[in-house]
N, C-alpha and C positions, 0 to 999 in steps of 0.2 A: 623131480622138479614139477611144481604145480603149474597147470596151464588152463584149467577150467574149474569153476565153482558154480554150483547150482543152489539157489535159495528156494525152498519149497514153502509157500505161504508168505504173504506180505502184509501181515498185521503189524502192530507196533514193534514187536520183537524181531520179526522178519526184516523190517525196514532198518532196524538197528544193525543187524548182522550184515545186511547188504552194504550199508555205509562203511562198516568196519572192514569188510572184505575188500572193498574198492580202495580204501585208504592204504591197506596193507599190500595190495597187489594192483597197482594202477595200470599195469600193462596186460594183464591176462583177461581172458574172456569170462564174463559172469552172466549167467542166465537166471531168470525167475520162472518158476512154475506155479501158475494159479489156475484153479478150476474155472474161474469166471472168464468168459471170453470177451474180446473186444476191449481189453484194458491196454492203455498206453504203456509202453516200455519205460520203466523208471530211468532217470538220467544216469544212474550209476551202473545200470545193466546194459549188456549188448543185445540180449534177446529176451523175449517173453514167450513161454509155452503155455498152452491150455489143455494139453493132454499128456499123459505120462509116457506114451510111446515116443513122442518127439523129445521129451525131456531126457529119456533114456538114451536116445540116439546122440544127444549132445555129448555123451561119454564123459561126465564130470569126474574129476579126481576127488573132490570133496562135495558132499551134499549136506546142506544145513536144513534140517527139518523143523520148521517153525509153524506148521499148520496146526489145527486142533489136535489135542492129545489122542483123541479117539481114532485118529488116522495115522499116528506115528509109526506103529509097527508094520502096518500094511505097506506104507511107502518105503520104510527103511529096508524091508526085505527085498524089494525090487532092486534097490541100488547096492545093497550088500552083496547080492548075487553076482554083480558084475565088478565087484572089488572096489567100489567107491568108499572112501572113509566117511564116517557119519558123525555129524554134530547135531544131536537131537536135543531140542529144548526140553526143559523140565515141564511136567513130569514125563518120564520115559514113555508112559502109556496111561490108560485109565484103569488098568488092572494088570496082573501078571500073566494073563493069557497070551500065549504066543511069544513071550519075551525070551524064554529059554531057547526056542528054535532060532530066534534072531541072534542070540549070543553065540550059539554053536556055529551058525553060518559065518559070523564075523571071525570066529577063531579059525575056521577052516580056510577062509579067504584072506586071512591076515589083515582084516579090516579093523582100523582103530575107531572106537566109539567113545565119544565124550557126551555127557549129559549136562545140560545147562544150569547146574546149581552154582551160579556165579558167586554166591556169598562165600564159598570156599576160598575165593581169591581176594576177599576183603582184607586189607592190611590190619584193620582194627580187630576183626574176628580172629585172624591168625595170631595177633598179639595176645588176645584173650585166651586162645587155646594154649599158646606157649606158656603163659603164666599158670594156667590150670595144670599143665603137664609138669611144670617145675615145682608144684606144690606151694604156690605163692600164699595160699590161705590154708595150708595143711590138708588133712583129709577132708574130702567132700562129704557133707551131710545131706544136702538136698538141693534141688535146682528148680527155679521158677522162670518160665519163659512166657512171653506174651507178644503177639503180633496182630495188628489190625489197622484198617483204614476204610473209610466209607466208600463203597464200590462206585457210586456215581462220581467220586472225586478222582478215581484212579486215572482215567483219561477223559478229561472234561469235554473234549470235542466230540466224543463218541457217545452213542446211545448205549448205556450199560445193559439194557434189557436184551440187546443183540450180541453182547459179548460172550466169549467162551465161558467166563466165570459164572454167568447166570444160567447156563444151560447144561443140564445133566448129560445129554447125549454127546456133547462136545468135550466133556471132561472138566466141567465146572465144579463149583463148590470150593470152600476154603481149604478143605483137607488136601485136595490136589493142587490148587492154585498157590497156596502158601506153604507148600511142602518143603521149602528151604529149611524151615525150623526143624522138621523131623530129620532131615539129612544132617544138619550140623550137630544136633544133639547126639545122634548115633556116632558121628565122626569124632566129636570132642570127648564125650564122657564115657563111652563104652557101649557095648552091644545092648540094645533094647530087647529085653526078654519077654515082657508081657505088657499089656495095655488094658486100662479100664477107660472107656470113652463114652461120650454122649454128643451126638450131632443133632442140631436143631435149626429151625427157622425162628429167629427171635424178633425180626423186624417186619416192616411192611414193604420191603424191597420185592420187586417182581422177578423172582427167580425160582426155579423148580428143584433146587438143590440147597444143601445146608449153607446158611450164612454164618453159623457159629459152630465151633468144635471145642470141647473141653476134654482134655486127655490127661491121664496119669500113666506114666511109664515106670516100669521096674527095670533098672539097668545093672549090669554086672560092673561094679566099680573096677577101674583099671588097676588101682593100687591096693585098695583095702580088701578086695576079694568078696565083700559083702554086697548085698543088694542096696542100691540107693534109688530114691524116687525123684522123678522130674514131673512137674506139672506144666502143661502147655495149653494156653488159651489162644484160640485163633478166631478172627472174625473179619467181616467186611461191612460192619455196621457202625463203627465208632467214627466220630468226626475227627478226633485227634489222632494223627498218624503215630503209631507206636510199633517199635520193634526193639525188644529188650530181653536180656537173659541175665538173671542174677543167680550166682552160685553161693551158697552158704556153707562155710567150712569151719573147722575147729578154731582158726585164728582170725576169722573175719569173713567178709563178703567181697565178692568181685562182681562187677556189673559191666556188661557190654550193651552199649546203646547204639543200635544199628541205624538210627535216624541221624544222630550226631556223629557217628563213626568214632566213638570214644570208648575208652575203658577206664573205669573208676574203681577204687577200692575203699573199703571201710574196715579198719582194723578194730580189734577189741577195745582199743583205747580212743578211737575216733569219735568225733561229735558231728561229723558230716562226711559226705563223699569227697574223696580226693582224686583228682585226675591223674591217671598213670600214663595214658597214651591217647593221642587224638590224631586222626588222619584227615588232612585237609583236602585230599584229592576227591574227585567226584566218583559217583558209582560207576561211571563209564569206564574207569580204570580197571574195574573187575572184569569187564567183558574183554578188554584188550589182553589182560593177563590170562584169561580163559583161552582165548585164541592162541596165545603164545604157547601155552601148555599143550594144546591140541597139536599144533604144528611140530613142536618138539617131539611129541610122542610118535608122530608119523616119521619124522626124520631119523629118530633114534630107535625106532622099532620097540617102543615100550608102551605100557598102559598109561593113559591120561589119569590125572588125579581123580576125576569122577567118572570112572568107566561104567560099563553097563551093569556089572555086578553090584556096584555101589548104588546105582539107581534102582535096581531090582529090590534091594533091601528096603528102600523107602516104600516101594509099592507093597511089599509084604507087610510092613508096619501099618500102612494105610488100610489094607484089607482086614487086618486084625482089628483095627480101630472101628471100622464099619461094622464088623461082626459083633464087637463088644457093645456097640450102641444098639444094634438090632436085638441082641440076646439079653441085654442088660446084665452083663457079667464080665468078669476079668477073662481075657483071652491071651493065651500064649502065642507069641509070634513064631510062625513057621517060615524059616528062610529057605527058599528054593535054591538049589545048586545045580550046576551043569558039569 
């Protein structure tokens, strides 16, 4: 039975998790760990700590790690060692370094680890995956995905130049920050085998890491057994908010619109896109579903949907993408295993 939850980091996503945790567990003790001293305790929390030793003495059952990605593994190891279950926001880290050690520690301590790729819990994306799996448009021929939004619009009340996204040392750049797309491509369409990528700064935004990424993946098709290609364009420079995936198949096309939360189809005889499914719930529902899966995994001693190994796959693909851009050539993805 849960009695204590610790939230590490109180940026926008940390505040969201604190709110959800308090709604789900109104009677238990919830603490916040922030490196900045002198901060007032949020109304949803019982305590606020500014050093990790005090946070560790709190003896949490669950630790939500929502500080900058460059600090995720360091903090996660401290609490995995004492048996606390881990909810680590995406990306799992800024590289694969130290991840295998963390996963081994979690296995030894029977610690459940979920990574915050909340789009896995989107009803519209799940419907999209279900239709792909059912062969709704026959054999898949190719995939086109796109995601982007102007960084200063992400959180208009904050200075984007001080955000994690704009800073390399904190785990910024679109490749890490928008890695939901890499996760769901690998989840829905089959294992990504190789990548050809180009990372760049295309705008005048003040950031020391890429604002654009253009990637081509080679995937092992789940049914056909042949290699299929997926093109993924990611950026934080476009004013029109976009999140879309189009699958082209032998009997038509299927489109997921992540902004509208809708799935549309275009058959060989169509003259326009036809709506197949639309989810009217807000994006908040994905976070509650994510929490439900995490708690169920703890209660039933099973892996969460997006466990540490799934998140490590994303990091391996990101590392191959960076190497491809640096070396200007196609790179095979090397998946680490423990």
